[in-house]
One Martini backbone bead per residue (centre of mass of N, CA, C, O) as a GRO file, in nm:
protein
  567
    1MET     BB    1  19.604  -0.980   1.591
    2TYR     BB    2  19.868  -0.766   1.656
    3LEU     BB    3  19.878  -0.690   1.958
    4ALA     BB    4  20.078  -0.893   2.103
    5PHE     BB    5  20.317  -0.852   1.905
    6PHE     BB    6  20.329  -0.520   2.000
    7GLY     BB    7  20.224  -0.475   2.297
    8ILE     BB    8  19.909  -0.404   2.282
    9ALA     BB    9  19.560  -0.346   2.390
   10GLU     BB   10  19.484  -0.180   2.116
   11LYS     BB   11  19.368  -0.028   1.853
   12PRO     BB   12  19.537   0.276   1.736
   13PHE     BB   13  19.365   0.305   1.431
   14ALA     BB   14  19.092   0.374   1.474
   15ILE     BB   15  18.805   0.561   1.324
   16THR     BB   16  18.692   0.622   1.583
   17PRO     BB   17  18.590   0.898   1.803
   18ASP     BB   18  18.827   0.890   2.034
   19PRO     BB   19  18.927   1.109   2.278
   20ARG     BB   20  19.189   0.965   2.384
   21TYR     BB   21  19.322   1.007   2.073
   22LEU     BB   22  19.357   1.298   2.085
   23TYR     BB   23  19.548   1.519   1.895
   24LEU     BB   24  19.696   1.833   1.987
   25SER     BB   25  19.742   2.042   1.787
   26ALA     BB   26  19.748   2.364   1.738
   27ARG     BB   27  19.482   2.370   1.579
   28HIS     BB   28  19.311   2.186   1.769
   29ALA     BB   29  19.342   2.349   2.017
   30ASP     BB   30  19.212   2.604   1.912
   31ALA     BB   31  18.941   2.474   1.834
   32LEU     BB   32  18.868   2.380   2.121
   33ALA     BB   33  18.879   2.663   2.253
   34HIS     BB   34  18.653   2.781   2.079
   35LEU     BB   35  18.430   2.590   2.167
   36VAL     BB   36  18.441   2.645   2.469
   37TYR     BB   37  18.385   2.946   2.436
   38GLY     BB   38  18.104   2.906   2.296
   39ILE     BB   39  17.966   2.783   2.547
   40ASN     BB   40  18.029   3.024   2.754
   41GLU     BB   41  17.913   3.207   2.536
   42ALA     BB   42  17.685   3.433   2.425
   43GLY     BB   43  17.583   3.401   2.116
   44GLY     BB   44  17.548   3.294   1.819
   45PHE     BB   45  17.804   3.159   1.606
   46ILE     BB   46  17.997   2.860   1.548
   47GLN     BB   47  18.268   2.777   1.310
   48LEU     BB   48  18.375   2.447   1.190
   49THR     BB   49  18.632   2.355   0.961
   50GLY     BB   50  18.719   2.076   0.727
   51GLU     BB   51  18.849   1.829   0.598
   52VAL     BB   52  18.837   1.521   0.532
   53GLY     BB   53  18.975   1.374   0.826
   54THR     BB   54  19.080   1.619   1.037
   55GLY     BB   55  18.901   1.593   1.330
   56LYS     BB   56  18.607   1.700   1.402
   57THR     BB   57  18.459   1.478   1.555
   58THR     BB   58  18.675   1.435   1.776
   59THR     BB   59  18.652   1.724   1.881
   60ILE     BB   60  18.357   1.695   1.970
   61ARG     BB   61  18.401   1.468   2.177
   62SER     BB   62  18.594   1.637   2.355
   63LEU     BB   63  18.399   1.857   2.416
   64LEU     BB   64  18.187   1.685   2.565
   65ALA     BB   65  18.398   1.603   2.795
   66ARG     BB   66  18.447   1.939   2.862
   67ALA     BB   67  18.187   2.027   2.956
   68PRO     BB   68  18.005   2.197   3.142
   69LYS     BB   69  17.766   2.124   3.375
   70ASN     BB   70  17.563   2.371   3.272
   71ALA     BB   71  17.559   2.207   3.000
   72GLU     BB   72  17.330   2.159   2.725
   73ILE     BB   73  17.357   1.916   2.465
   74ALA     BB   74  17.273   1.918   2.115
   75LEU     BB   75  17.311   1.651   1.877
   76ILE     BB   76  17.344   1.670   1.517
   77LEU     BB   77  17.431   1.432   1.258
   78ASN     BB   78  17.160   1.457   1.060
   79PRO     BB   79  17.075   1.740   0.846
   80ARG     BB   80  16.879   1.586   0.645
   81LEU     BB   81  16.623   1.812   0.678
   82SER     BB   82  16.356   1.953   0.755
   83PRO     BB   83  16.252   2.206   0.943
   84GLY     BB   84  16.062   2.033   1.117
   85GLU     BB   85  16.254   1.790   1.168
   86PHE     BB   86  16.474   1.964   1.309
   87LEU     BB   87  16.310   2.063   1.545
   88LEU     BB   88  16.232   1.786   1.646
   89ALA     BB   89  16.520   1.686   1.699
   90LEU     BB   90  16.585   1.900   1.909
   91CYS     BB   91  16.369   1.819   2.112
   92GLU     BB   92  16.464   1.531   2.155
   93GLU     BB   93  16.750   1.592   2.257
   94LEU     BB   94  16.606   1.766   2.508
   95GLY     BB   95  16.352   1.603   2.614
   96LEU     BB   96  16.035   1.723   2.523
   97GLY     BB   97  15.824   1.530   2.381
   98ALA     BB   98  15.755   1.549   2.090
   99ASP     BB   99  15.549   1.506   1.839
  100ASP     BB  100  15.562   1.390   1.518
  101SER     BB  101  15.327   1.582   1.414
  102SER     BB  102  15.497   1.856   1.471
  103ALA     BB  103  15.655   1.888   1.197
  104ASN     BB  104  15.401   2.064   1.073
  105ASN     BB  105  15.458   2.271   1.345
  106THR     BB  106  15.675   2.509   1.399
  107LYS     BB  107  15.552   2.697   1.611
  108GLU     BB  108  15.514   2.482   1.832
  109LEU     BB  109  15.823   2.418   1.862
  110VAL     BB  110  15.925   2.704   1.921
  111ASP     BB  111  15.760   2.746   2.181
  112LEU     BB  112  15.879   2.505   2.329
  113LEU     BB  113  16.167   2.604   2.325
  114ASN     BB  114  16.136   2.875   2.457
  115ARG     BB  115  16.036   2.771   2.733
  116TYR     BB  116  16.287   2.595   2.791
  117LEU     BB  117  16.505   2.815   2.778
  118LEU     BB  118  16.394   2.999   3.002
  119ARG     BB  119  16.426   2.781   3.226
  120ALA     BB  120  16.730   2.739   3.194
  121HIS     BB  121  16.813   3.032   3.250
  122ALA     BB  122  16.693   3.049   3.536
  123GLN     BB  123  16.897   2.792   3.623
  124GLY     BB  124  17.187   2.839   3.477
  125ARG     BB  125  17.171   2.719   3.185
  126ARG     BB  126  17.317   2.587   2.892
  127VAL     BB  127  17.231   2.584   2.549
  128VAL     BB  128  17.353   2.359   2.294
  129LEU     BB  129  17.402   2.346   1.941
  130ILE     BB  130  17.516   2.069   1.740
  131VAL     BB  131  17.623   2.056   1.391
  132ASP     BB  132  17.689   1.808   1.183
  133GLU     BB  133  17.736   1.825   0.865
  134ALA     BB  134  17.639   2.130   0.772
  135GLN     BB  135  17.665   2.131   0.451
  136ASN     BB  136  17.368   1.968   0.440
  137LEU     BB  137  17.208   2.214   0.477
  138ALA     BB  138  16.942   2.371   0.411
  139PRO     BB  139  16.853   2.696   0.365
  140GLU     BB  140  16.581   2.681   0.524
  141VAL     BB  141  16.710   2.564   0.786
  142LEU     BB  142  16.908   2.795   0.836
  143GLU     BB  143  16.687   3.003   0.878
  144HIS     BB  144  16.564   2.864   1.134
  145ILE     BB  145  16.824   2.877   1.296
  146ARG     BB  146  16.850   3.188   1.302
  147LEU     BB  147  16.577   3.229   1.451
  148LEU     BB  148  16.666   3.094   1.721
  149THR     BB  149  16.848   3.348   1.804
  150ASN     BB  150  16.592   3.525   1.890
  151LEU     BB  151  16.608   3.370   2.149
  152GLU     BB  152  16.574   3.608   2.416
  153THR     BB  153  16.688   3.838   2.622
  154GLU     BB  154  16.804   4.142   2.720
  155THR     BB  155  17.121   4.008   2.753
  156GLN     BB  156  17.073   3.715   2.599
  157LYS     BB  157  17.112   3.429   2.456
  158LEU     BB  158  16.957   3.097   2.468
  159LEU     BB  159  17.130   2.995   2.205
  160GLN     BB  160  17.399   2.791   2.110
  161ILE     BB  161  17.569   2.762   1.791
  162ILE     BB  162  17.735   2.478   1.625
  163LEU     BB  163  17.916   2.448   1.322
  164ILE     BB  164  17.996   2.151   1.132
  165GLY     BB  165  18.225   2.125   0.856
  166GLN     BB  166  18.300   2.154   0.543
  167PRO     BB  167  18.415   2.375   0.318
  168GLU     BB  168  18.122   2.407   0.195
  169LEU     BB  169  18.009   2.587   0.428
  170ARG     BB  170  18.137   2.851   0.340
  171LYS     BB  171  17.987   2.871   0.073
  172LEU     BB  172  17.701   2.865   0.189
  173LEU     BB  173  17.737   3.124   0.384
  174ALA     BB  174  17.802   3.318   0.118
  175ARG     BB  175  17.532   3.359   0.050
  176GLU     BB  176  17.311   3.611  -0.006
  177ASP     BB  177  17.054   3.468   0.154
  178LEU     BB  178  17.271   3.426   0.426
  179ARG     BB  179  17.390   3.701   0.551
  180GLN     BB  180  17.245   3.712   0.829
  181LEU     BB  181  17.390   3.464   0.943
  182ALA     BB  182  17.688   3.539   0.888
  183GLN     BB  183  17.675   3.796   1.086
  184ARG     BB  184  17.635   3.584   1.348
  185ILE     BB  185  17.927   3.503   1.328
  186THR     BB  186  18.180   3.493   1.597
  187GLY     BB  187  18.327   3.213   1.489
  188ARG     BB  188  18.619   3.101   1.302
  189TYR     BB  189  18.737   2.764   1.196
  190HIS     BB  190  19.026   2.583   1.057
  191LEU     BB  191  19.125   2.259   0.960
  192ASP     BB  192  19.430   2.134   0.916
  193PRO     BB  193  19.660   1.949   0.835
  194LEU     BB  194  19.932   1.788   0.912
  195SER     BB  195  20.240   1.793   0.970
  196ARG     BB  196  20.523   1.622   0.966
  197GLN     BB  197  20.569   1.639   1.278
  198GLU     BB  198  20.273   1.580   1.364
  199THR     BB  199  20.251   1.303   1.233
  200ALA     BB  200  20.458   1.164   1.416
  201ALA     BB  201  20.324   1.246   1.690
  202TYR     BB  202  20.053   1.104   1.630
  203VAL     BB  203  20.153   0.814   1.606
  204ARG     BB  204  20.289   0.798   1.881
  205HIS     BB  205  20.044   0.872   2.052
  206ARG     BB  206  19.862   0.623   1.975
  207MET     BB  207  20.060   0.406   2.063
  208ARG     BB  208  20.070   0.486   2.359
  209VAL     BB  209  19.768   0.463   2.431
  210ALA     BB  210  19.772   0.147   2.343
  211GLY     BB  211  20.077   0.063   2.499
  212ALA     BB  212  20.340   0.141   2.391
  213THR     BB  213  20.708   0.137   2.467
  214ALA     BB  214  20.788   0.170   2.158
  215ASP     BB  215  20.898   0.226   1.856
  216VAL     BB  216  20.753   0.106   1.551
  217PHE     BB  217  20.813   0.344   1.375
  218THR     BB  218  21.021   0.453   1.179
  219ARG     BB  219  21.141   0.722   1.040
  220GLY     BB  220  21.083   0.643   0.754
  221GLY     BB  221  20.790   0.562   0.811
  222LEU     BB  222  20.694   0.845   0.903
  223ARG     BB  223  20.764   0.992   0.638
  224GLU     BB  224  20.573   0.808   0.462
  225VAL     BB  225  20.306   0.876   0.599
  226TYR     BB  226  20.307   1.170   0.506
  227ASN     BB  227  20.339   1.134   0.199
  228VAL     BB  228  20.064   0.951   0.164
  229SER     BB  229  19.858   1.146   0.356
  230ARG     BB  230  19.908   1.462   0.405
  231GLY     BB  231  19.799   1.479   0.721
  232ILE     BB  232  19.541   1.293   0.737
  233PRO     BB  233  19.420   1.122   0.989
  234ARG     BB  234  19.241   0.902   0.861
  235VAL     BB  235  19.457   0.808   0.661
  236ILE     BB  236  19.666   0.733   0.872
  237ASN     BB  237  19.500   0.510   1.009
  238ILE     BB  238  19.471   0.322   0.768
  239ILE     BB  239  19.771   0.282   0.697
  240CYS     BB  240  19.880   0.190   0.974
  241ASP     BB  241  19.701  -0.056   1.013
  242ARG     BB  242  19.808  -0.198   0.754
  243ALA     BB  243  20.114  -0.192   0.838
  244LEU     BB  244  20.089  -0.367   1.095
  245LEU     BB  245  19.978  -0.618   0.951
  246GLY     BB  246  20.222  -0.652   0.759
  247ALA     BB  247  20.440  -0.686   0.981
  248TYR     BB  248  20.314  -0.933   1.112
  249THR     BB  249  20.329  -1.123   0.859
  250GLN     BB  250  20.664  -1.061   0.856
  251ASP     BB  251  20.793  -1.043   1.142
  252LEU     BB  252  20.784  -0.728   1.223
  253HIS     BB  253  20.863  -0.485   1.482
  254GLN     BB  254  20.900  -0.289   1.243
  255VAL     BB  255  20.815   0.005   1.044
  256PRO     BB  256  20.889   0.078   0.735
  257GLY     BB  257  20.865   0.259   0.446
  258PRO     BB  258  20.793   0.038   0.229
  259LEU     BB  259  20.557  -0.073   0.388
  260VAL     BB  260  20.386   0.181   0.388
  261ARG     BB  261  20.362   0.201   0.076
  262ARG     BB  262  20.220  -0.070   0.040
  263ALA     BB  263  19.977  -0.006   0.214
  264ALA     BB  264  19.885   0.239   0.042
  265ALA     BB  265  19.845   0.087  -0.218
  266GLU     BB  266  19.607  -0.079  -0.103
  267VAL     BB  267  19.422   0.149  -0.022
  268PHE     BB  268  19.439   0.304  -0.325
  269ASP     BB  269  19.469   0.100  -0.553
  270GLN     BB  270  19.790   0.176  -0.615
  271GLU     BB  271  20.085   0.253  -0.736
  272LEU     BB  272  20.377   0.371  -0.546
  273SER     BB  273  20.630   0.554  -0.589
  274PRO     BB  274  20.909   0.631  -0.485
  275ARG     BB  275  21.048   0.925  -0.375
  276TRP     BB  276  21.323   0.882  -0.549
  277MET     BB  277  21.235   0.869  -0.848
  278PRO     BB  278  21.236   1.170  -0.935
  279LEU     BB  279  21.535   1.201  -0.873
  280LEU     BB  280  21.641   0.995  -1.078
  281ILE     BB  281  21.525   1.123  -1.327
  282GLY     BB  282  21.669   1.396  -1.288
  283SER     BB  283  21.960   1.281  -1.293
  284MET     BB  284  21.943   1.170  -1.582
  285ALA     BB  285  21.885   1.447  -1.718
  286VAL     BB  286  22.147   1.578  -1.628
  287ALA     BB  287  22.343   1.381  -1.757
  288VAL     BB  288  22.257   1.434  -2.050
  289LEU     BB  289  22.330   1.734  -2.050
  290VAL     BB  290  22.629   1.706  -1.976
  291GLY     BB  291  22.704   1.533  -2.230
  292SER     BB  292  22.622   1.735  -2.442
  293ALA     BB  293  22.813   1.962  -2.350
  294ALA     BB  294  23.074   1.809  -2.397
  295LEU     BB  295  23.047   1.773  -2.701
  296LEU     BB  296  23.029   2.071  -2.771
  297TRP     BB  297  23.309   2.138  -2.653
  298ARG     BB  298  23.485   1.953  -2.837
  299PHE     BB  299  23.374   2.094  -3.120
  300ALA     BB  300  23.407   2.405  -3.092
  301PRO     BB  301  23.699   2.481  -3.203
  302ALA     BB  302  23.656   2.398  -3.499
  303ARG     BB  303  23.423   2.597  -3.551
  304MET     BB  304  23.571   2.859  -3.477
  305ALA     BB  305  23.793   2.837  -3.690
  306ALA     BB  306  23.605   2.829  -3.939
  307GLY     BB  307  23.486   3.111  -3.882
  308SER     BB  308  23.750   3.275  -3.901
  309ALA     BB  309  23.826   3.212  -4.194
  310GLY     BB  310  23.574   3.330  -4.328
  311THR     BB  311  23.627   3.621  -4.233
  312THR     BB  312  23.900   3.675  -4.377
  313VAL     BB  313  23.809   3.639  -4.658
  314ALA     BB  314  23.591   3.860  -4.662
  315THR     BB  315  23.785   4.095  -4.602
  316THR     BB  316  23.985   4.063  -4.857
  317THR     BB  317  23.743   4.114  -5.078
  318LEU     BB  318  23.733   4.398  -5.043
  319PRO     BB  319  23.738   4.686  -5.163
  320ALA     BB  320  23.987   4.929  -5.149
  321ALA     BB  321  23.802   5.188  -5.125
  322THR     BB  322  23.657   5.081  -4.845
  323ALA     BB  323  23.907   5.100  -4.701
  324PRO     BB  324  24.071   5.224  -4.450
  325ALA     BB  325  24.348   5.404  -4.409
  326SER     BB  326  24.344   5.346  -4.079
  327THR     BB  327  24.292   5.083  -3.844
  328ALA     BB  328  24.442   5.124  -3.582
  329PRO     BB  329  24.319   5.396  -3.460
  330THR     BB  330  24.006   5.317  -3.494
  331ALA     BB  331  23.961   5.045  -3.334
  332GLU     BB  332  23.998   5.125  -3.038
  333PRO     BB  333  23.775   5.347  -2.990
  334SER     BB  334  23.533   5.172  -3.102
  335ALA     BB  335  23.558   4.943  -2.881
  336THR     BB  336  23.512   5.082  -2.605
  337PRO     BB  337  23.195   5.136  -2.606
  338ALA     BB  338  23.109   4.846  -2.648
  339VAL     BB  339  23.225   4.733  -2.384
  340ALA     BB  340  23.072   4.923  -2.194
  341ALA     BB  341  22.780   4.842  -2.287
  342ALA     BB  342  22.813   4.528  -2.211
  343GLN     BB  343  22.815   4.614  -1.928
  344PRO     BB  344  22.663   4.568  -1.646
  345PRO     BB  345  22.501   4.707  -1.415
  346ALA     BB  346  22.496   4.777  -1.097
  347THR     BB  347  22.365   4.557  -0.840
  348THR     BB  348  22.148   4.468  -0.603
  349ALA     BB  349  22.013   4.280  -0.386
  350PRO     BB  350  21.731   4.123  -0.360
  351LEU     BB  351  21.455   4.123  -0.204
  352PRO     BB  352  21.271   3.946  -0.028
  353THR     BB  353  21.004   3.768  -0.037
  354PHE     BB  354  20.723   3.674   0.118
  355GLY     BB  355  20.780   3.370   0.106
  356GLN     BB  356  21.067   3.395   0.224
  357LEU     BB  357  20.998   3.526   0.489
  358LEU     BB  358  20.832   3.286   0.588
  359ALA     BB  359  21.063   3.077   0.580
  360MET     BB  360  21.257   3.241   0.771
  361ASN     BB  361  21.003   3.275   1.005
  362ARG     BB  362  20.853   3.010   1.090
  363SER     BB  363  20.906   3.000   1.414
  364SER     BB  364  20.748   3.314   1.431
  365THR     BB  365  20.435   3.223   1.302
  366ASP     BB  366  20.260   3.185   1.540
  367PRO     BB  367  19.992   3.243   1.741
  368ASP     BB  368  20.144   3.364   1.986
  369THR     BB  369  20.298   3.593   1.826
  370ALA     BB  370  20.053   3.723   1.695
  371PHE     BB  371  19.890   3.797   1.946
  372ALA     BB  372  20.105   3.963   2.087
  373GLN     BB  373  20.117   4.180   1.861
  374LEU     BB  374  19.819   4.262   1.850
  375LEU     BB  375  19.786   4.336   2.154
  376GLY     BB  376  20.010   4.545   2.152
  377LEU     BB  377  19.856   4.759   1.977
  378TRP     BB  378  19.644   4.776   2.240
  379GLN     BB  379  19.798   4.764   2.512
  380ALA     BB  380  19.825   4.456   2.546
  381THR     BB  381  19.839   4.124   2.675
  382TYR     BB  382  20.032   3.808   2.649
  383SER     BB  383  20.007   3.452   2.750
  384PRO     BB  384  20.159   3.187   2.697
  385GLY     BB  385  20.005   2.870   2.774
  386THR     BB  386  19.714   2.924   2.840
  387THR     BB  387  19.501   3.086   2.675
  388ASP     BB  388  19.350   3.204   2.432
  389GLY     BB  389  19.354   3.502   2.271
  390CYS     BB  390  19.049   3.577   2.294
  391THR     BB  391  19.028   3.537   2.601
  392GLN     BB  392  19.246   3.754   2.672
  393ALA     BB  393  19.101   3.988   2.532
  394LEU     BB  394  18.833   3.985   2.694
  395ALA     BB  395  18.981   4.045   2.977
  396GLN     BB  396  19.059   4.352   2.820
  397GLY     BB  397  18.801   4.455   2.640
  398LEU     BB  398  18.812   4.263   2.393
  399ARG     BB  399  18.736   4.153   2.056
  400CYS     BB  400  18.664   3.901   1.834
  401LEU     BB  401  18.706   3.872   1.468
  402MET     BB  402  18.608   3.585   1.284
  403GLN     BB  403  18.699   3.547   0.927
  404ARG     BB  404  18.610   3.528   0.574
  405GLY     BB  405  18.768   3.742   0.336
  406SER     BB  406  18.885   4.061   0.239
  407LEU     BB  407  19.063   4.346   0.181
  408ALA     BB  408  18.811   4.523   0.156
  409GLN     BB  409  18.698   4.447   0.435
  410LEU     BB  410  18.949   4.538   0.602
  411ARG     BB  411  18.937   4.833   0.504
  412MET     BB  412  18.658   4.881   0.634
  413LEU     BB  413  18.734   4.799   0.930
  414ASN     BB  414  19.028   4.917   1.007
  415ARG     BB  415  19.197   4.668   1.141
  416PRO     BB  416  19.415   4.494   1.273
  417ALA     BB  417  19.539   4.160   1.163
  418ILE     BB  418  19.526   3.820   1.147
  419LEU     BB  419  19.686   3.617   0.905
  420MET     BB  420  19.625   3.325   0.715
  421VAL     BB  421  19.897   3.160   0.580
  422SER     BB  422  20.083   3.021   0.290
  423ASP     BB  423  20.346   2.885   0.185
  424ASP     BB  424  20.523   2.719  -0.068
  425ALA     BB  425  20.500   2.447   0.127
  426GLY     BB  426  20.211   2.478   0.290
  427THR     BB  427  20.260   2.640   0.548
  428ALA     BB  428  20.122   2.758   0.824
  429SER     BB  429  20.065   3.103   0.903
  430GLN     BB  430  20.114   3.402   1.111
  431VAL     BB  431  20.019   3.737   1.049
  432VAL     BB  432  20.043   4.098   1.072
  433LEU     BB  433  19.828   4.352   0.980
  434ARG     BB  434  19.911   4.708   0.998
  435ALA     BB  435  19.887   4.803   0.691
  436LEU     BB  436  19.671   4.969   0.422
  437GLY     BB  437  19.686   5.033   0.101
  438ASP     BB  438  19.626   5.039  -0.230
  439ASN     BB  439  19.916   4.854  -0.308
  440THR     BB  440  20.003   4.813  -0.002
  441ALA     BB  441  20.154   4.626   0.279
  442GLN     BB  442  20.192   4.588   0.632
  443VAL     BB  443  20.388   4.336   0.783
  444GLN     BB  444  20.427   4.095   1.049
  445ILE     BB  445  20.712   3.872   1.055
  446GLY     BB  446  20.760   3.828   1.330
  447SER     BB  447  21.047   4.042   1.364
  448GLN     BB  448  20.938   4.144   1.085
  449SER     BB  449  20.904   4.428   0.873
  450ALA     BB  450  20.695   4.456   0.577
  451THR     BB  451  20.662   4.574   0.243
  452ILE     BB  452  20.396   4.484   0.025
  453SER     BB  453  20.212   4.374  -0.217
  454VAL     BB  454  19.888   4.296  -0.266
  455ALA     BB  455  19.940   4.072  -0.473
  456GLU     BB  456  20.138   3.905  -0.294
  457LEU     BB  457  19.947   3.855  -0.058
  458THR     BB  458  19.711   3.708  -0.222
  459ARG     BB  459  19.883   3.451  -0.278
  460TYR     BB  460  19.885   3.357   0.049
  461TRP     BB  461  19.595   3.468   0.097
  462PHE     BB  462  19.244   3.322   0.168
  463GLY     BB  463  19.071   3.506   0.412
  464ASP     BB  464  19.174   3.456   0.695
  465PHE     BB  465  19.076   3.626   1.009
  466VAL     BB  466  19.185   3.838   1.298
  467LEU     BB  467  19.024   4.078   1.494
  468LEU     BB  468  19.014   4.371   1.692
  469TRP     BB  469  18.790   4.517   1.944
  470ARG     BB  470  18.612   4.794   2.133
  471PRO     BB  471  18.354   4.785   2.301
  472GLY     BB  472  18.121   4.954   2.508
  473GLY     BB  473  18.012   4.660   2.588
  474LYS     BB  474  17.903   4.326   2.683
  475ASP     BB  475  17.653   4.348   2.485
  476ILE     BB  476  17.691   4.140   2.206
  477ARG     BB  477  17.487   4.206   1.919
  478ASP     BB  478  17.243   4.215   1.717
  479LEU     BB  479  17.069   4.490   1.572
  480SER     BB  480  16.717   4.571   1.557
  481ALA     BB  481  16.414   4.617   1.494
  482GLY     BB  482  16.242   4.665   1.822
  483MET     BB  483  16.467   4.724   2.000
  484ARG     BB  484  16.601   4.756   2.336
  485GLY     BB  485  16.842   4.961   2.508
  486ALA     BB  486  17.163   5.043   2.556
  487PRO     BB  487  17.284   4.953   2.284
  488VAL     BB  488  17.087   5.134   2.116
  489ARG     BB  489  17.177   5.403   2.235
  490GLN     BB  490  17.475   5.386   2.158
  491LEU     BB  491  17.434   5.363   1.856
  492ARG     BB  492  17.294   5.636   1.817
  493GLU     BB  493  17.521   5.808   1.922
  494GLN     BB  494  17.736   5.722   1.716
  495LEU     BB  495  17.568   5.809   1.457
  496ASN     BB  496  17.547   6.107   1.537
  497ARG     BB  497  17.848   6.159   1.523
  498TRP     BB  498  17.901   6.073   1.233
  499SER     BB  499  17.671   6.274   1.101
  500GLY     BB  500  17.666   6.551   1.271
  501GLY     BB  501  17.480   6.587   1.488
  502SER     BB  502  17.314   6.728   1.719
  503SER     BB  503  17.282   6.764   2.062
  504ASN     BB  504  16.953   6.719   2.023
  505ALA     BB  505  16.947   6.450   1.956
  506SER     BB  506  16.836   6.151   1.972
  507THR     BB  507  16.841   5.896   2.269
  508SER     BB  508  16.690   5.654   2.206
  509ASP     BB  509  16.629   5.293   2.302
  510GLU     BB  510  16.493   5.263   2.015
  511TYR     BB  511  16.445   5.068   1.722
  512ASP     BB  512  16.369   5.264   1.480
  513GLY     BB  513  16.325   5.413   1.179
  514SER     BB  514  16.556   5.624   1.219
  515LEU     BB  515  16.780   5.421   1.279
  516VAL     BB  516  16.759   5.253   1.022
  517GLN     BB  517  16.855   5.489   0.843
  518LEU     BB  518  17.126   5.535   0.968
  519VAL     BB  519  17.244   5.256   0.920
  520GLU     BB  520  17.209   5.260   0.610
  521GLN     BB  521  17.384   5.504   0.560
  522PHE     BB  522  17.645   5.384   0.676
  523GLN     BB  523  17.655   5.132   0.494
  524ARG     BB  524  17.667   5.281   0.226
  525ALA     BB  525  17.934   5.449   0.290
  526ASN     BB  526  18.091   5.154   0.371
  527ARG     BB  527  18.012   4.900   0.195
  528LEU     BB  528  17.779   4.760   0.315
  529THR     BB  529  17.525   4.587   0.398
  530VAL     BB  530  17.196   4.695   0.322
  531ASP     BB  531  16.958   4.631   0.615
  532GLY     BB  532  16.943   4.788   0.908
  533ILE     BB  533  17.153   4.605   1.056
  534ALA     BB  534  17.354   4.582   1.354
  535GLY     BB  535  17.607   4.421   1.316
  536ILE     BB  536  17.924   4.341   1.380
  537GLU     BB  537  18.043   4.482   1.132
  538THR     BB  538  17.906   4.754   1.181
  539GLN     BB  539  18.029   4.802   1.459
  540VAL     BB  540  18.328   4.796   1.384
  541ALA     BB  541  18.326   5.014   1.171
  542LEU     BB  542  18.217   5.239   1.363
  543ASP     BB  543  18.451   5.219   1.570
  544ALA     BB  544  18.673   5.305   1.366
  545VAL     BB  545  18.563   5.583   1.274
  546LEU     BB  546  18.557   5.681   1.602
  547ALA     BB  547  18.836   5.666   1.667
  548ALA     BB  548  19.107   5.732   1.812
  549PRO     BB  549  19.417   5.832   1.699
  550ASP     BB  550  19.564   5.597   1.890
  551SER     BB  551  19.432   5.389   1.744
  552PRO     BB  552  19.437   5.098   1.573
  553LEU     BB  553  19.508   5.125   1.216
  554LEU     BB  554  19.532   5.078   0.873
  555GLN     BB  555  19.436   5.376   0.852
  556PRO     BB  556  19.417   5.686   0.871
  557HIS     BB  557  19.185   5.863   1.025
  558ALA     BB  558  19.140   6.091   0.829
  559ALA     BB  559  19.106   5.923   0.577
  560GLN     BB  560  18.864   5.771   0.670
  561GLN     BB  561  18.673   6.005   0.697
  562ALA     BB  562  18.699   6.113   0.406
  563SER     BB  563  18.589   5.855   0.268
  564THR     BB  564  18.316   5.857   0.407
  565ARG     BB  565  18.211   6.137   0.312
  566GLY     BB  566  18.269   6.080  -0.008
  567SER     BB  567  18.075   5.808  -0.055
   0.00000   0.00000   0.00000
């Protein structure tokens, strides 16, 4: 209806996930890079979460458009299925022609998948399963998905799995009965809403893609779009579409702030007060207080005079015997200590809080700066504007571990990490945790290094972190009973060193009962989940315990060894 009026070729704010309209904010670009990395790397799970409407599905569509030619992707959009139905849907997505009756025979479906995956691997093809709305997966279906990652060769997993969902997915995977699956997640990423500047750039980007040659939304209109949408792309689309329609009906070729607010009121079906209304109410309150203070000041001299007169009368009525012999000499010395005591001690200016430091260094708490600092601790380099930090780390023999956890978990893993924090204004920032004591933490905030209390850190940090570690080989995967190979032998050698075993200790490459016991002993000593499986967390913790003294650690190496032996 309004296309010709604004000189555009198509509706710029349709809510369908068209990859052409994907606006790559810093967070969306990182998310897409992680997904592309997940397709190209073998093994484990990749997890992408975000609030409703933050662009997860559009990111998936863009991923499909950028997938390498040797990748075969199975996309499941409706995961509310039983385990058998889910496996059947996967087979249908891969074109395996499984019969509907096979939904009752999961073993037959798994065997069919295994044969297909082996053929694809022999032909050099990658098979990737993407599950959208994964927060709706039943726990028993998730367990079957985990078992699919056991389909592997001696060197790599045959199926890469990407789970996309709302924040509830993180809560689901944090369940105790799903901890084995959680340990296999090699990459986690969360999409935040757009900032004020990104919201304006997002609106302009979509208008340009639709064919606009000039700005249609005024600066005030763009500010109001952010105020009413809070940076959620889907809400931005709905409000902007309604605002364009409203401008068309009023014969306005530009969309101002009040029109955006009226459009949002229609969308939300409620009246939205102007942004200046709270300021007006606050100003009125200040005016009332100032007026009251003026009245008090006007009448204060009379009250003070009355009070002085009352004091004089009371003094003159004291009995003469109680009056001091000489008031002049004693009044001055007695008053001097009182005046000295009333004077406040000299104080220095308080140090800025963690929140203030974040606000002061907001321009230098971006992912590029954080990865450059973290890689620098490992004597590695980072080049901004090329590939993402984890890909650059991989090229230098390092691996990323991206998780949502706690300071206790970071203390156990004992490696410097990038923490995703939010300042008092809700702006996301990345800082580097360099050291962690019992009650304090040393963080790198842009160019500033600060020591803050653990309590203050946890106020701004909600658990998302990225740390680096240096594995002994390229084949990184969960190791469990019954497996064989060089990674198993290396694990046994590391555990023998940790336990102080003799030089004649076994160096078998089989994950047998004795190795299970060693793994459980290490996990118990380091407060890990005791399951006898050497997952990524266990391997990272073991690597930190055995690290060389010059390797970057959160706690001194000697203290770490002492705490391990004493636990």
